[in-house]
C-alpha positions, 0 to 999 in steps of 0.5 A: 248762326253765324256766331256760333260758327265763327271762331270755328272759321277763324281755325280755316285760317291757320288749318289752311297754313298747315294743309298746304305746310304739308301738302307741299313737304315734300320729302323726294323733290331734292332726290328724284332723278338719282330715285327715278335713275338709279332706283327707277332705273329709267332714262333722262329721257323717260324722266323729262317725259314723265314731267311732260306728262304730269304736265298735261294731265295737270292741263287736261284735268283743271276742269273736271276736278274743279267740278268736285270743289262745284259739287261736294264741296272745298272741304271735302276737294282739299282731303281728295287731293291730299290723300290721293296725294299720299296715294300717287308716293306710293303707286311710285314706290311699290315697283321700279317700272317706267309704266307705273311711273306714268300711273304714279303721276297721273295720280299726283297730277290728279291731286294738284288739281283736286287742290288748285283753287279750291284753298284761296277759294275757301280761304276768301270765303271764310274772310267774307263770311268773317268780314275780313275781305281785305286780309285776304292779301296777307292771308294770300302771302301767309300761305304761300310762305308755307307753301315754301315753308314746306318745300323747303323742309320737305327737300333737307328732311328728303336728302338725309332721309335718302342718306340714311334709309336709300333712295327709295324711301322719301317718295314712301315717306312722303304719304305721311304728311300728306295724309296729317294734311288730309285729315286737317281738312276734314276739319274744315268748315265748309263758308257759306257762298260757294263762289265760283262756280262755272258751268263747262259753256260758261266756261268755254265761253268766257275762255274763248273771250279770254283767247280772242284779247290775249292775241288781240293786245299786243303788248300782253302777247309780247310779255306772255311769250317772254314769259313762256321762252324763258320760264320753259328753258330756266325749269330745266335747272329742276331737273339738270341740278341733282345729276350736277352735284354727283357729278362733283361729289356733292353727297346725297344728304346735303342735297335738300340743301342746295335744294333748299337754298334755290328755294331762299335764293326765289325768295331774297331776289323777290323781296329785293325786286325794285331796288335791283330794277333801280340798280340796273337801271329800268324794269326792261333791261332786268328782265333781259339781263335776267333772261340772259342769266340762267343761260351764262349759269346753264353754260357754267355748269357745263364748263365748270369742274368745282363743287363752289362753282356748281353750287354756285349757277345752280343757285344764280339760275334757278333765283334768276329763272325761276322767279321771272314768271312772278315778274311778268304776272305782275306786268301782265294784269297791267293790261288785262280787264278785271272781269276776263283776269283769271281766265287770261291768266289761266291761257299765259299757262297754259301756253306755259304748261304747254312749252315746258311738256314740248321741250322737256323730252328734247332736253332728256335727249340731248342729256342722255346724249351727254350732259356736259354739250346738253348744258351747253346746248341749252345754255347758248338755247336761252341766251339766244331766245332773250336776244330776240326778244321784243320787250319793250319798256312800254309793254311794262306800264298800262 
């Protein structure tokens, strides 16, 4: 039987790459702030509140949507995630009202949580059935590359779509790759061994154990708090860069090019991180610098009036700030036992999500008060967080 299924199982791998690419091809990403502000008619406080709502919904829905994959299979969960994503885009583009946008964010959070974990689980079980578990790291790397490829492609195309067809068009057309991804998902073959199922009770017990381990481990606690603080500040660049490009006269068609540059900057930095750490002298020194640099970039954005200065500050803030959590995940893993790894990392992710949800409305209020003062205050706050860190070199070693 496995011999007959082997070709179909192999097809799962390239199909999952296609699904990743299509799911993350968000045409609206590079023009989201102008879309919400100009077409949607809402304030920056409301824009940042939408993101906080999305984060909160993701947190609440992670377990309920995971039960769908357990009950009906990862193939169904992935197909639903793609189709629901398309529905979310269409809802968003129906009527320019804040309440409609809240509903759209809820639907998109459902789609994200339906996809979360189901894709990697299906790939791993496929490799297990094929006797190729040793290839998991390489295959996951390809999946991540497809995700980044989708983000970059969607951002570049979205800018030109908005420039040609208006701000609403990227959101509407975003449903097209999502629907295509859903049909690809329906053609997947469900591998045997539906691993990773948990009852609500066993999940709760495991979560409590993970939190206890996290709270009682000084090095892990310092790493997590440092990462959460800096990441929540760095995340804001995603919402701040588009108004800055507008301010210096960059055409909306080029927003996607800058967005793509932000992604490429992260890839280049992470690809050369060991060389950079050696150049600055130590891992701890780089982490300190990488916490300060986004804050300095915000201050520079507040002062810059030229295109070159604004674009440079945006690229530096995103490359350094948004890549930082990836490094912390590696450092934290050295302190976490294998049996509790997923749960403890989920705990840290939950705390990071809550931090972003809390800081976003404050940042939105500051921006509505004044963009330049807001950038200056956020930059100083990010630098202050870096200066009070208790991170030491010993925290970065097992």
